[in-house]
MARTIKOL-138080 format. One record per residue (C-alpha): z, x, y; residue in one letter. Coordinates in steps of 0.1 Angstrom, whole numbers, plus 2048, in hexadecimal, padded with zeros to 3 digits. Each point is the difference from the previous one (the first is absolute). Example, Ala and Ser with C-alpha at 12.3 -4.5 7.8 and 13.67 -1.06 7.14 Angstrom:
BEGIN
84E87B7D3A 7F980E822S 
***
This chain:
BEGIN
AD80E148EM 825800808I 8177FB7E2A 8197E47FFR 826808800S 8138027DFM 8107DF809A 7DE7F0800G 7FE7F9825G 7E9812819P 809823809T 80880B824L 7DD80F802A 7EF7E07F5Q 8157EB818R 7F681881CL 7DB7FD7F7L 8047DA800D 80C802825G 8257FA7FAD 81280A821R 8218077EFR 7EF8167E7A 7EF81381CL 821805813A 81180C7E1R 7E38187F8A 801810823I 8268047FDT 7FC8127DFL 7E681880FV 81480581FE 81F8097ECD 7EB8197ECD 8087EE7DFR 7EC80A7E1P 7F87DC7F9E 7F07FD822G 7E881D7F9W 7F87F07DEE 7F87E0812L 7E8812818V 7F08107E2K 7FB7DD7F0A 7F27EF81FI 7EB81D80EF 7DF7F57EEP 8037DF812H 80180F823T 7E4809818G 7F87DC80CK 8157FE820A 7F480B822E 81A81A80BV 803805826V 81881A80DG 80F7FD823F 80E81E812T 80A807824G 81D80A815P 8207EC7FEP 8027E2818G 7DA7FA803V 8047DE7EEG 7F28087DDK 8177E67F0S 7F67E6819T 7DC8087FBL 8037FE7DAI 8127DF804G 7E37F2814A 7E680E7E9L 8137F27E2T 7FE7DD810K 7DA804805A 7FB80B7DCR 8157E37F3R 7EB7E8814E 7E280E7EFA 80F7F87DEG 8098247F7R 82180B7F1T 81281D810V 81981B7F7G 81281481BV 8128217FAL 81480D81ES 80B8247FBI 821808813D 814820806P 81E7EB7F9S 80E7ED7E2S 7E97E57F2P 8037DC80AF 81C803819T 8037ED821H 7F681F813G 7E38087E9A 7EF7DE7FDL 8117E3811L 806811821G 7E081280CD 7EB7EC7E7R 8097DE80CI 7DC7F5803R 7FD8037DAL 81C7E77FAT 7E97E2805E 7EF8097E0H 81F8047EAF 7FD7DD7F1L 7DB8027FAD 7F98047DBQ 7DF811809G 81181C812V 81781A7F1F 813818818I 81481E7F6R 81181A815S 8058227EEM 81182080AA 7EA81F802N 81E8147F4R 7F781E815G 7DB8027F6A 7F081681AL 7DF7EC7FEG 8117E0809G 7F97F17DEL 8178047E2S 7F48057DCE 80E7DD7F8A 7ED7F081DA 7DF80B7F1L 8097F07DFQ 80D7E0811A 7DD7FC810A 7F18027DDL 8197E57F4L 7F57E981DL 7DC8067F6D 8077F77DCA 8137E180AA 7E07F280FG 804806825R 7DF800811D 80C81581ED 81B81B7FFV 80C80C822F 814820800V 812809820E 80D824804T 81E80B815V 7EC81281BG 7E4818806V 7FD825803G 7F481F7EDQ 8197FB7E4A 7FD7DA7FEE 7DB7FA7F7I 8017FC7DAD 7F87DB804I 7DC80E800I 8068097DBD 8047DC7F5H 7EF7E7817A 7DC7F4800D 8017FC825T 817811819I 80B7EF821V 80F81581BL 8157EA818V 80680E823L 80C7F1821M 7F8809824P 819811816G 8128107E2S 8078257FEG 8007FE7DAD 7DE7F0800S 7F281B817I 80F81A7E9Q 7EE7EF7E3A 7DF807811L 809825802K 80E8047DDA 7E07FF7ECG 8097DD7F5V 7DF7F280EM 7EF80E7E0E 8137E77EBI 7F77DC80BP 7E47E97F6D 80B7E781AV 814807820I 8157E480FV 80E801823I 81C7E67FFN 8137F281EK 7DE801811A 80B7ED81ED 80D82180EH 7ED80C81FP 7F98227EFL 7EE7F17E3T 7DD80880CD 80A823809T 80C8057DCM 7E07F27F2V 7ED81A814R 81781C7F4E 7FC7F57DBI 7DA7FE803R 80082380FG 81480E7E3V 7E97EF7E7L 7E180D812S 80E8247FEL 8047FC7DBA 7DC7F57FDN 7F481F812L 80B8157E3E 7EA7EC7E8R 7DA8017FAS 7EB7E280DP 7FB7F57DCE 8258007F9E 8077EC820V 7E57E67F7R 80E7FB7DEG 8247FD80AR 8147E1807W 8047FC825K 8257FB806V 8067DF813P 81B7FE81BI 8107DD7FFV 8167F481CK 81C7E87F5T 81E7ED80CE 8107F97DEA 81C7EB80DT 7E77E780DL 7E78047E4G 7E580E817R 7E68177F2G 80A7F97DCI 7DE7F17F8G 7EF82080DE 8188147EAL 7F77EC7E1V 7DB804808A 805826803S 8128027DFL 7E57EC7EEE 7E5815811G 8108207F4H 8037F47DDR 7DC7F4800A 7F682380DH 8128147E5I 7F37E97E5L 7DC80380CA 803826803A 8108037DDG 81F80F810Q 81B7E87F3L 80280F7DDE 7FC82380FE 81D7F9817R 8167F17E5R 7F881D7E9G 80C81881BR 81F7EB806N 8097FF7DBL 7FB8267FDR 81780681EN 81A7E77F2E 8018127DEV 806821812L 81A7F0817A 8137F17E2I 7FE8217EDA 80C81481ET 81D7E8806A 80B8027DCR 7FD8267FEM 81680281FR 81A7EA7F1R 7FF8137DFR 804821813L 81E7F2814E 8117F47E0E 7FA8207EDE 80B81781CL 81D7EC80EH 81A8187F1E 7E981D7F8D 81082180BP 7DF812805E 7F47E4818F 820802813K 7FB825803R 7DD7FB80EL 80C7E781AI 81C81880AA 7E681B805E 7EC7E9817V 81E7F5813V 80A824806Q 7DC80880CR 7FB8197E4R 7E47EB7F0L 7E77E9811D 7FC7DC7F4P 7DD8057F3A 80981D7EAS 81E7ED7F3A 7EA7E37F7A 7E88177EET 81C80F7ECA 80E7DD7F8L 7DE7F47F4L 7FB81F7EAE 8227FB7F1R 7FA7DB7FAA 7DF8087EFT 8118197E9R 81B7E77F7L 7E57E67F8A 7EE8177E8E 8067F87DBP 8168197EDV 7ED8107E3E 
***
């Protein structure tokens, strides 16, 4: 139970749990600004999370992820479900370039009380998701959103940590794009539960479908027949999001995947893995920040870096020395 504020009114946490949109916006801002009260808020609401269906969308820039999410949001609202959308940008949050420019298809939902849209900066996070974004998804969950859609900045070896938070991963590609072909080669095909080929009116669409099926078939050759039989067969959905075509098939695929992981007992297993990775990611990020703060003016650290710059010491050896020194400094003095 969430306590009431000293003034007698509901706390920010209680207002958020009651679905107050302003409280939700305030809560996300606190977390994004790395404010202590934001993390206390997450601690308070965390027992109330785990109800939302979290879907992660990744794919190269320009394939129409935002347009697709806008069309999917419309379909989910027509089905009576509430939706939260997190768009993770490499730029500053909620600027014209970040949301209102290339995400114009989401603007039709801005006045819908059943839809909450937030654009957040990834602040240089290599995996495409920031620490704050993962907490924001929890806040949307606690606020009662039935569906939470998380869109990452792109796709690649270093931008796949959406897999560490979503129940279902959607990889969005488009035919005739060099970035999409590169995604086929980058090991990214191991990530998705659903593959969407958007802008499917392109003449190379069927060629791309064959290429994707070939990549998926090669992956199955490395598994035993028993593993292949028990695995979810990744569907390839062709869409034209600007026209709303194929969205029904996408909804069916998302519902099919959720039914599959529930029947196989994989949802809790997947979420357990996701939370483990999230704990490690937060710990790693905080350890790095702490190291940077402690070593900012440290003469020994500067000497190590100078040795690396002058090629007298390799980076790995310098890192080992740095970690050993940090461990010694952290040991209690007897």
